[in-house]
C-alpha positions in Angstrom: 16.2 -7.9 0.4 15.9 -7.5 -3.4 16.4 -4.0 -4.8 14.2 -2.6 -7.6 16.4 -3.9 -10.4 16.6 -7.4 -9.0 12.9 -7.4 -8.6 12.6 -6.3 -12.2 15.0 -8.9 -13.4 13.1 -11.6 -11.6 9.8 -10.5 -13.0 11.2 -10.2 -16.5 12.7 -13.7 -16.2 9.4 -15.0 -15.1 7.5 -13.5 -18.0 10.1 -14.7 -20.5 9.9 -18.2 -19.1 6.1 -18.3 -18.9 4.0 -20.6 -21.1 5.0 -19.1 -24.4 6.4 -20.7 -27.6 10.1 -20.1 -28.2 9.7 -19.1 -31.8 10.9 -15.5 -31.1 14.4 -16.5 -30.0 16.0 -14.4 -32.7 18.0 -11.2 -33.0 15.0 -8.8 -32.7 13.9 -10.5 -29.5 17.4 -10.4 -28.1 17.7 -6.7 -29.0 14.3 -6.0 -27.4 15.1 -7.9 -24.2 18.6 -6.3 -23.9 17.1 -2.9 -24.3 14.5 -3.5 -21.5 17.3 -4.8 -19.2 19.3 -1.7 -20.0 16.4 0.5 -19.0 16.2 -1.4 -15.7 19.9 -0.9 -15.2 19.6 2.8 -15.6 17.2 3.0 -12.6 13.8 2.6 -14.1 13.0 0.3 -11.2 11.3 -3.1 -11.4 10.2 -3.8 -14.9 8.2 -6.2 -16.8 8.0 -10.3 -16.4 8.9 -11.5 -18.6 8.5 -11.0 -18.0 6.1 -13.0 -19.1 5.3 -11.0 -19.6 4.0 -8.1 -22.5 -0.1 -4.8 -25.2 -7.5 -3.7 -26.6 -10.4 -3.3 -23.7 -12.6 -4.2 -20.4 -13.0 -2.5 -16.5 -12.7 -4.0 -13.0 -13.8 -2.0 -9.9 -11.1 -1.7 -7.2 -8.4 -3.4 -9.3 -5.6 -0.9 -9.3 -7.2 2.1 -7.7 -4.5 4.5 -6.4 -6.5 5.3 -3.2 -7.5 2.0 -1.7 -6.9 -1.7 -2.2 -9.5 -4.1 -3.4 -11.7 -5.8 -0.8 -10.2 -9.2 0.2 -12.1 -12.3 -1.0 -12.7 -15.2 1.3 -10.5 -18.2 0.6 -11.4 -19.9 -2.7 -14.6 -18.1 -3.2 -15.8 -17.0 -6.7 -16.4 -13.4 -7.6 -19.9 -11.9 -7.7 -22.0 -13.8 -10.1 -19.6 -16.8 -10.0 -18.1 -15.9 -13.4 -14.5 -16.8 -14.0 -14.3 -15.2 -17.4 -15.3 -12.3 -19.7 -18.4 -11.9 -21.9 -16.4 -12.4 -25.1 -12.9 -13.6 -26.0 -10.4 -10.8 -26.7 -9.7 -10.1 -30.3 -7.3 -7.3 -29.4 -5.6 -6.5 -26.1 -5.8 -2.9 -25.0 -2.6 -2.2 -23.1 -4.5 0.3 -20.9 -7.1 -2.1 -19.6 -7.1 -4.4 -16.6 -8.7 -7.7 -17.6 -8.0 -9.8 -14.5 -6.8 -9.5 -10.9 -6.2 -11.8 -8.0 -8.8 -12.4 -5.4 -6.7 -14.9 -3.3 -3.1 -15.9 -3.2 -1.0 -18.2 -1.1 0.9 -16.5 1.7 4.3 -15.1 1.0 3.9 -14.0 -2.6 5.0 -10.4 -2.3 6.1 -9.4 -5.8 3.2 -8.7 -8.1 2.9 -7.7 -11.8 0.3 -7.0 -14.4 1.1 -6.6 -18.0 -1.2 -6.3 -21.1 -0.5 -5.8 -24.7 2.3 -7.3 -26.8 4.0 -10.1 -24.9 7.1 -11.8 -26.3 4.9 -14.3 -28.3 2.2 -11.8 -29.3 -0.8 -10.1 -27.8 -1.9 -11.3 -24.4 -2.5 -10.6 -20.7 -0.2 -11.6 -17.8 -0.8 -11.4 -14.1 1.9 -12.8 -11.8 2.9 -13.1 -8.2 6.1 -14.6 -6.7 8.0 -14.8 -3.4 10.9 -12.8 -4.8 13.3 -15.8 -4.7 15.5 -16.9 -7.5 16.8 -20.1 -5.9 15.2 -23.5 -5.3 12.7 -21.8 -2.9 11.1 -19.9 -5.7 7.3 -19.8 -5.7 5.2 -18.4 -8.6 1.5 -18.1 -9.4 0.7 -16.7 -12.8 -2.5 -16.1 -14.8 -2.5 -15.8 -18.6 -5.4 -14.7 -20.9 -5.0 -15.6 -24.6 -6.8 -13.8 -27.5 -9.6 -15.5 -29.4 -8.4 -18.6 -31.1 -4.9 -18.7 -29.6 -4.0 -22.0 -27.9 -1.9 -22.1 -24.7 1.5 -23.5 -25.3 4.0 -25.6 -23.3 5.9 -23.9 -20.5 9.6 -22.9 -21.1 12.0 -24.7 -18.8 15.0 -23.2 -17.2 17.1 -26.1 -18.6 16.1 -25.1 -22.1 14.8 -28.6 -22.8 11.4 -28.7 -24.5 8.5 -29.5 -22.2 6.6 -32.5 -23.5 2.9 -32.8 -22.7 1.8 -35.6 -20.4 -1.5 -36.7 -19.0 -4.5 -34.4 -18.6 -7.0 -34.5 -15.8 -10.5 -33.0 -15.5 -10.3 -29.9 -13.4 -12.9 -27.9 -11.5 -16.0 -26.2 -13.1 -15.0 -22.8 -14.2 -17.1 -20.3 -16.2 -19.7 -22.9 -16.9 -17.4 -25.6 -18.2 -14.8 -28.2 -17.1 -11.3 -26.9 -16.4 -8.4 -29.1 -17.5 -5.2 -29.8 -15.6 -2.3 -30.4 -18.1 1.0 -31.8 -17.1 4.4 -31.3 -18.8 7.8 -32.8 -18.4 10.8 -31.0 -16.9 9.2 -29.3 -14.0 11.8 -28.7 -11.3 9.2 -28.4 -8.5 5.6 -29.4 -8.0 3.6 -27.6 -10.8 0.0 -27.3 -11.8 -1.3 -25.9 -15.0 -5.1 -25.3 -15.1 -6.8 -24.2 -18.3 -10.4 -23.2 -19.0 -12.5 -21.1 -21.4 -12.8 -17.6 -20.0 -15.1 -16.9 -23.0 -16.0 -18.9 -26.1 -12.8 -19.3 -28.2 -10.7 -17.7 -25.4 -8.4 -19.7 -23.1 -7.3 -18.7 -19.6 -4.5 -20.4 -17.7 -3.4 -20.5 -14.1 0.1 -21.9 -13.5 1.2 -22.7 -9.9 4.8 -23.6 -9.3 6.6 -24.5 -6.0 3.8 -23.5 -3.6 3.5 -26.8 -1.8 2.5 -30.4 -2.5 -1.1 -29.8 -3.4 -0.6 -27.4 -6.3 -3.8 -28.4 -8.0 -5.8 -27.3 -5.0 -3.9 -24.0 -5.0 -4.5 -23.5 -8.7 -8.2 -24.1 -8.2 -8.5 -21.6 -5.4 -6.6 -19.0 -7.4 -8.8 -19.5 -10.5 -12.1 -19.5 -8.6 -11.3 -16.2 -6.9 -10.1 -14.2 -10.0 -11.8 -11.0 -10.8 -12.4 -10.2 -14.5 -13.3 -6.9 -16.1 -12.1 -4.0 -18.3 -11.1 -1.0 -16.1 -8.5 1.5 -17.2 -5.1 0.8 -15.5 -4.4 3.6 -13.1 -0.8 4.9 -13.5 1.4 7.1 -11.4 1.8 9.6 -14.3 0.5 10.6 -17.6 2.4 11.2 -20.8 1.0 14.0 -23.0 0.2 12.6 -26.5 1.4 15.9 -28.0 4.9 15.1 -26.8 5.0 11.9 -28.8 5.7 11.4 -32.5 2.4 10.9 -34.4 3.4 7.6 -35.9 3.9 5.8 -32.5 1.4 3.2 -31.2 1.2 2.0 -27.6 1.9 -1.7 -27.4 2.5 -2.5 -23.7 1.6 -1.2 -20.3 3.5 -2.9 -17.4 2.8 -2.4 -13.6 4.5 -4.2 -10.8 5.2 -3.8 -7.1 7.1 -5.4 -4.3 5.1 -5.4 -1.1 8.1 -5.8 1.1 9.5 -2.9 3.1 10.4 -0.5 1.8 7.7 -0.9 -0.8 8.9 -0.4 -4.4 7.0 -0.1 -7.6 7.3 0.5 -11.3 4.9 1.4 -14.1 5.7 1.9 -17.7 4.5 2.4 -21.3 6.1 1.1 -24.5 5.4 2.5 -28.0 6.5 1.3 -31.5 6.2 2.8 -35.0 5.6 -0.7 -36.4 2.1 -1.7 -37.5 0.1 -4.2 -35.5 0.4 -6.6 -38.4 4.1 -7.0 -38.0 5.5 -9.9 -36.0 6.1 -9.4 -32.3 9.9 -9.3 -32.6 9.8 -6.6 -35.2 7.3 -4.5 -33.1 9.6 -4.8 -30.1 12.9 -4.2 -31.9 12.6 -0.4 -32.0 10.6 1.2 -29.2 10.1 4.3 -27.1 9.5 3.6 -23.4 8.7 5.7 -20.5 8.9 4.3 -16.9 8.2 5.7 -13.5 9.5 4.2 -10.3 9.7 5.0 -6.6 12.9 6.9 -5.8 15.6 5.5 -3.5 18.7 7.4 -2.7 21.2 4.5 -3.3 24.8 5.7 -2.7 26.6 2.3 -2.8 28.2 1.9 -6.3 27.9 -1.9 -5.9 24.1 -1.6 -5.6 22.4 -2.2 -8.9 20.0 0.7 -8.2 22.9 3.1 -7.7 22.0 6.7 -8.3 24.7 8.0 -10.6 23.7 11.4 -12.2 25.9 13.0 -14.8 23.7 16.0 -15.6 20.6 17.9 -14.5 17.2 18.1 -16.2 14.5 20.5 -15.0 16.6 21.1 -11.9 16.7 17.4 -11.0 19.8 15.2 -11.0 19.7 13.0 -14.1 21.7 10.3 -16.0 21.9 10.7 -19.7 23.5 8.5 -22.3 23.3 7.3 -25.8 24.9 6.4 -29.1 24.0 5.9 -32.8 20.8 7.9 -32.3 19.6 5.9 -29.2 19.1 7.8 -26.0 18.5 6.9 -22.4 17.5 9.4 -19.7 16.7 8.8 -16.1 15.7 11.9 -14.0 16.0 11.2 -10.3 13.8 12.3 -7.3 11.1 14.1 -9.2 8.9 14.7 -6.1 9.9 11.2 -4.9 9.9 9.3 -8.2 12.3 8.5 -11.0 11.3 9.1 -14.6 13.1 7.0 -17.2 12.9 7.5 -21.0 14.5 5.1 -23.4 14.5 5.8 -27.1 15.6 3.6 -30.0 16.3 6.5 -32.4 12.6 7.3 -32.8 13.0 10.9 -31.4 15.1 13.7 -32.7 18.5 14.3 -31.1 17.8 15.4 -27.5 14.3 14.0 -27.7 14.4 12.3 -24.3 15.1 15.6 -22.6 12.3 17.3 -24.7 9.9 14.5 -23.8 10.5 14.8 -20.0 8.2 17.8 -19.5 5.4 15.8 -21.1 5.4 13.4 -18.2 3.1 14.6 -15.4 3.2 12.7 -12.1 0.3 12.2 -9.8 0.3 14.2 -6.5 2.6 12.6 -3.9 3.9 9.8 -6.1 5.8 8.3 -3.2 2.4 7.2 -1.8 1.3 5.6 -5.1 0.6 1.9 -5.1 -0.4 -0.6 -7.8 -2.9 -2.4 -5.5 -2.4 -5.6 -7.5 -2.7 -7.4 -4.1 -5.8 -8.5 -2.4 
């Protein structure tokens, strides 16, 4: 079974290999990615997908409510009203809003993630599900929403070879118009990429990879059962604004969960001092991040989630480190959760310890769930 860090690495890899242009493969992106991986290594739990994904506003009933999961949708049925989109295309992406959730998924996809805000390529929304495998049995379903006027790009291949667009086919009717199936070279397994307008001037995309031979049928069922809206993303904690530097701006919220036993989850926020007009790499190069994950008492040093405290904070065992003004702090077993703070020299010396009291967990965080599932 994958541990929290392995789940996080898998999801981060998936986000980073999603349908994004590779124009940000520069030093700033490498620094940002390495810093995220370091946070995971220090016990923040499963982190972003890369990835792919990364930070606006709309609201969906029952999407990520902490007390009950959303009502299951019959196979392939459309949501109430038959709408597979939003009233208007996103001009900005609010990291604290849930714009889309799954209504139906193929069996076996147990690792789920929602991310909104600043992705690697710029503002966007990512919703993903996978079977947790990293080998040739890997299966992935992902949904991407692009801001107004942004065109979906070719998928990034594991081989590094550019994906060349092939033939396009007319897809199902979605949100009042024809969807389009677009094919690309270099797919290692059966793949379907379905695109449609979730609003005028706004593209949505479902990508299905490795889920069987009839991937176009699967993509159609996923797309037709999606739920759209603008609810606030429920989180397992709050971070007091008074504890943050006034010049920081929230750019990403990331929530993910493995439904396997024992259930593991992660939720996190990322801030930057850079203006929204700066390129994505610059905004992500220096950040402050706070993450909350479910605590596991891992005593095996070979385990990537090994609990290795070297100090105490607030009476809890903790791991503190840093150099050149950067600080990383993970506080273990705070009422059943880990709290991780990673600072790229944006706080004063000792700022991660000072920020910890500003993080308030929900009651009984061990029972918290993302409810990204059906």
